N, C-alpha and C positions, 0 to 999 in steps of 0.2 A: 435776816441772817441767823442762822443756828446759835444758840450759845454754848453748846458742846463741841469739843473737837471732831467727835465721830460725825455730827451733824455737818460741821463745816467741811469735813473731807468729802462727805457725800454732795456738797453744794459745789466744791471745786471740779469734780467730776462731771458735773452738769454746765460748767462754764463753757461759753462758746469762744472766748478769746483767752490766750495763755497770759498770766501775769506778767508784768515787766519786771526785769531783774533791777535791783536796788544795789548801790556799794554799801558795803558793811563798814567801812571806814574806822578810823580810830575814835571819833567822838560819838560813843554810842550809848552813854549812861541816860540821857534823856530823850532817847529816841524810842518810840513805842517798839515793842516786839511784834513783828507781823510774819507771816507765813514766808512772805518774799525773803525778808531779812533772815529767817531761819535757813532757808534755801541757800542762800549766799554765803551764810557762815558755814553752812556744811560743805559746800564746795570749796570754799577756802580752804578749811581744814584738810580736805582730801588732796587739792592741789599742792599744799605744803609738806603734808605729812604721810599722805597714802590712806586708803579707803580705811584700814583696819585702826587707823586712829580716830576715826569719825564716830563719836558716841553723842549720847544727849548730853553728856557732861562737858565734853571738848567743843560742842557747838555752844552750849550756854556760856563757857567760859570766854568764849570769842566775842561773845555779845554782852558781856560784864554782868550776867545774870545766873540765877541758879536753875538746874533742870527743872525744877517744879514749874518753873515760868512757862518754859516751853510747851508743858502738856496743856495749857489753856489754847495752843493753837494746832498742835499735831497729835496724833494718837500715840505714836511710839516711833521707835527708830524705823520701823518697817516704813513707816508713813513718809518719813524723812527719805528714804531710800527712792520711795515712789516719786517724791517732788524733785529730786535731783535728776532722777532719771527723765523726767517729764522736761526738764529745763534743757538738759542736753539734746533731747529729740527736737526740742523747739527750734534749735540753732540749725537743724537740718535743711537744705535746699531741696524741696520735691519737685521734680520737672514735671510738665504735662506730659502723660503718657505718649511715647511715639513709637508705632508698631515697627518702623523702619530701624530704631536704634535703642530698642527696648533693653537689649543686653548691655550696652555701654551704660544706659540709665540706671540699672540696678546694681552694676558694679560700682556706680559713682556714689549712690546713697549708701551702698555697704562701706565704702572707703570713707565717707563724711563720718559716719557712725563710728568707724575704727579711729579716726582721728580725734573725735570727741573723747572717746574711752582714754585714749593715751595721754590726754591732758590731765587726766585724774587717775593717778595710779591706782589700780585695783578695783576701780569704780565698777567694773563690767560683773564684779560678783553680784553687786545689786541687781544688775540686769538679769543675772542667772536665777535668782530667787525671786523675780518679781512676777506677781499675778496682774496681767495688764488690765487695768482699769483707768489710767490716767489718760485724758484725751490728747495730749501732746505725742504719748506713746503710740496711743491707737491710730493717731493722724498718719505717722510714719509707716504703719503696718497697713493703712488705707492706700497710702501713696505706692508702696510697694505693690500691693494687690493689683492696682490698677495698671502698673506697669507691666506686671507678668501677664495680666489678661489681655492686654493691649498687643502682647507679641504672641497670642494665640496659645498660651499655656492653660490647660484644662484648670476649671476653678479648684477641685480637690488637690492636683497637684501643686497648684500656686499656693494654695494655703500651706501645705506641709513644706513647701520648698522655703517660705519666708520663716517659718521656725527653724528650718535647718540653718539658714544663712544668718538669722539672730546668734544662733548658738555658737557658730563657726566664729564671727566676728568678736562675740564675747570671750570665748575661748581664746582666741589668738591674742586679744589685748590682755588677757589675765596672764598668759604665758610670760609676756613682754614684762608686765609689771612685777611678776613673780622673780623674773631674772635681773631685773632692775634693784628688786630689793636685797638679792643675794649679792650683787656686786656693788650695791651703795654708790650707783651712779646716776646722773641725771637721765631726764628723758632722752635726749639726744644721741645717749651713749649706751641705751638698752640693747640696739643690735649689737650682735656678736661682732666683735673687731676683727680685722684682717689678721691680728697677730693671734687672736683666739682659734680663727678659722682655720689658720695654718697649723696652729698645734693639734687641733682635732684631726685634720688631714693626716699630719705625720703620725699621729697615734693608730688611725685606721690603716695607713700603709704599711706599718711596723707589725701588724697582727700576723699570726702564724698562718701562712696560707693554707694548710692541711684543715683547720677548723674554721677559718673565715676567707675561703677563696672569692666569693663574690664581693664581701666587703673591701677587701684589701684591693680587688681589681678596679673598683668602682669608687675608690676613696674620694677622688675629685668630685665626681658627680654627687656623691652623698653629703659633701661639705661645702657644695657650690650655692650661690644664691645671697645676694645683698639687698639691704633695705627691705621694702615690702614684696620682692619678687617672689616669695613663696607663698605669699597671701594672694597676690594676684593669680598666680597658677593655680591654686585650689579654688578661688572663685569661679574662674574660667573653667575648670572641670565640672562644677555644680551646675552653673548657669547653661554652659554648653550641652549639658543632657536635657535641658527642660524643654527646648524646642527645636 
């Protein structure tokens, strides 16, 4: 095993099996610091306080140690970002590509990724800045590529489509997390409430018709949609144009 964190990072990229999650727990003082425990602690910080609160110091505090102790195992915060994204991707269930149901399969993978992101407010920011080298992240990319190719999508189109899908899922989750920060609400309340939806509708409907004829006329359509309906709609548009 490499003795420096950069060497250990390279070794992680070469691992065939993902590391198992471990519980951070309350009794941490005499438990050795490991990459897995650093990843657990980072996710715990994000789940409870949001991605912006996840720093080398906050992770170290949760492990009852100092930031310097972490540098023996990880290179920097970007390394932790890669680890947590790998952990989330390892939780996804990738189907065996089915030419008859490839569209449903790719939508399901994207929905799983969305749900993982929404468990950890703002974590998709890490995905947006990630240079993909982690094997668990690459495994999701491999699975999605296999699904698209099985559906008859041309290789170049499939490659760029995966990038676009990742960007959309990440952006969607980030928008919801930012709305949650503004409203200081829990995850289940991040979607706009019926009351807020009605307020936006009333505002659109009250606009001067000479300046906003279309917005006023189609206020109901512009403010419609609950839950993940718009997410599903956008994915359908993107995937429907691939094959």
